[in-house]
TIPALUM-834797 format. One line per field, with one value per residue (C-alpha): residue in one letter; x, y, z. Coordinates in steps of 0.02 Angstrom, whole numbers, padded with zeros to 5 digits. Example, Ala and Ser with C-alpha at 12.3 -4.5 7.8 and 13.67 -1.06 7.14 Angstrom:
<torvexs>
rest <- [A|S]
px <- [00615|00684]
py <- [-00225|-00053]
pz <- [00390|00357]
</torvexs>
This chain:
<torvexs>
rest <- [X|X|X|X|X|X|X|X|X|X|X|X|X|X|X|X|X|X|X|X|X|X|X|X|X|X|X|X|X|X|X|X|X|X|X|X|X|X|X|X|X|X|X|X|X|X|X|X|X|X|X|X|X|X|X|X|X|X|X|X|X|X|X|X|X|X|X|X|X|X|X|X|X|X|X|X|X|X|X|X|X|X|X|X|X|X|X|X|X|X|X|X|X|X|X|X|X|X|X|X|X|X|X|X|X|X|X|X|X|X|X|X|X|X|X|X|X|X|X|X|X|X|X|X|X|X|X|X|X|X|X|X|X|X|X|X|X|X|X|X|X|X|X|X|X|X|X|X|X|X|X|X|X|X|X|X|X|X|X|X|X|X|X|X|X|X|X|X|X|X|X|X|X|X|X]
px <- [05709|05697|05709|05588|05402|05273|05125|04976|04827|04771|04798|04886|05081|05173|05370|05432|05619|05692|05794|05917|05829|05684|05518|05494|05632|05566|05408|05491|05552|05392|05285|05428|05425|05623|05658|05557|05634|05784|05734|05548|05472|05421|05236|05153|05048|04929|04928|04754|04623|04539|04662|04776|04952|05037|05172|05292|05392|05574|05664|05808|05854|05880|05978|06081|06039|05888|05725|05669|05605|05413|05426|05524|05343|05345|05522|05443|05243|05127|04999|04847|04787|04684|04761|04659|04726|04863|04952|05123|05227|05149|05028|04989|04873|04839|04769|04885|04847|04915|04795|04697|04549|04588|04512|04652|04743|04792|04934|04969|05119|05137|05308|05370|05503|05607|05731|05780|05894|05801|05597|05528|05415|05263|05189|05027|04981|04824|04717|04872|04770|04914|05066|05166|05091|05110|05307|05341|05240|05359|05510|05465|05438|05600|05704|05628|05660|05847|05884|05768|05885|06050|06000|05948|06133|06219|06211|06118|06246|06120|06045|05871|05854|05989|05926|05747|05800|05870|05737|05579|05694|05715|05535|05479|05570|05492|05316]
py <- [06287|06120|05957|05926|05902|05990|05966|06076|05993|05853|05713|05809|05834|05919|05913|06024|05973|06035|05899|05910|05864|05936|05903|05782|05687|05683|05636|05492|05439|05444|05341|05233|05074|05048|05227|05226|05058|05153|05253|05206|05058|04966|04939|04968|05154|05194|05341|05402|05444|05285|05181|05071|05122|04972|04982|04856|04858|04762|04882|04749|04837|04997|04963|04836|04824|04716|04823|04849|04738|04839|04835|04664|04626|04772|04733|04666|04705|04758|04887|04933|05130|05229|05370|05509|05637|05602|05781|05719|05817|05935|05822|05645|05604|05447|05346|05266|05114|05165|05265|05243|05144|05055|05202|05269|05412|05533|05581|05747|05774|05939|05976|06153|06177|06294|06312|06162|06077|06120|06043|06083|05954|05984|05823|05829|05700|05690|05566|05507|05492|05459|05519|05352|05327|05537|05483|05333|05435|05586|05477|05368|05516|05623|05446|05419|05566|05585|05406|05495|05641|05525|05423|05559|05614|05465|05308|05277|05291|05309|05142|05175|05085|05153|05331|05299|05249|05419|05503|05426|05473|05661|05673|05610|05736|05862|05798]
pz <- [06670|06768|06714|06871|06853|06946|07016|06953|07015|07138|06990|06882|06836|06718|06644|06509|06457|06285|06191|06051|05912|05777|05828|05676|05759|05928|05861|05784|05947|06015|05889|05819|05919|05855|05930|06067|06153|06167|06300|06341|06300|06121|06060|05914|05897|05792|05670|05704|05876|05921|05887|05992|06062|06157|06270|06293|06441|06434|06566|06564|06386|06502|06644|06678|06863|06935|06965|07141|07226|07226|07053|06987|06910|06800|06707|06571|06563|06404|06437|06305|06284|06151|06073|06089|05978|05846|05737|05683|05750|05875|05967|06073|06194|06241|06389|06513|06606|06781|06878|07057|07067|06907|06758|06663|06667|06507|06456|06330|06238|06137|06033|06005|05877|05982|05816|05691|05814|05986|06040|06180|06243|06385|06458|06541|06649|06706|06854|06947|07132|07297|07342|07292|07134|07096|07140|07038|06886|06936|06932|06794|06678|06722|06721|06545|06487|06559|06432|06285|06290|06303|06159|06041|06040|06052|06150|06331|06452|06625|06710|06697|06892|06968|06903|06951|07129|07134|07073|07178|07322|07278|07239|07404|07479|07350|07374]
</torvexs>
């Protein structure tokens, strides 16, 4: 299994990653704002379909280096989405704030327990239009999943912005 995401449709990408954590523990790192901000972003998560999910990004928590210029305005930002499915600890589906043309895209995360200490996460992100957006979304999810793998077993060691820029270059060559 590769850590790299794949494009599975004109506006769809997928990731399948295995993490050293039970499905219940991994679920908490998706929905608990205090745990989620260690690898991705803070913000509240409702607990049923139709409720709001809030993404409070503060990449200063995840990087010692400043963001690249194209992301400088996004170092801290708050975005809102809607929870479409909420089935702990198996499935979380929500609208995502970023897509071409101002329409929300959709993120669908499924967790499958492999055993008591290993869980497979499968993410499908639809509504991603344009090569530049795909590169950024690929690199973003990949880099954040790298941080998640670290914090599930200890402390974060990777600087998000350094890793993100490496991944953007790699995905630019892959696409």
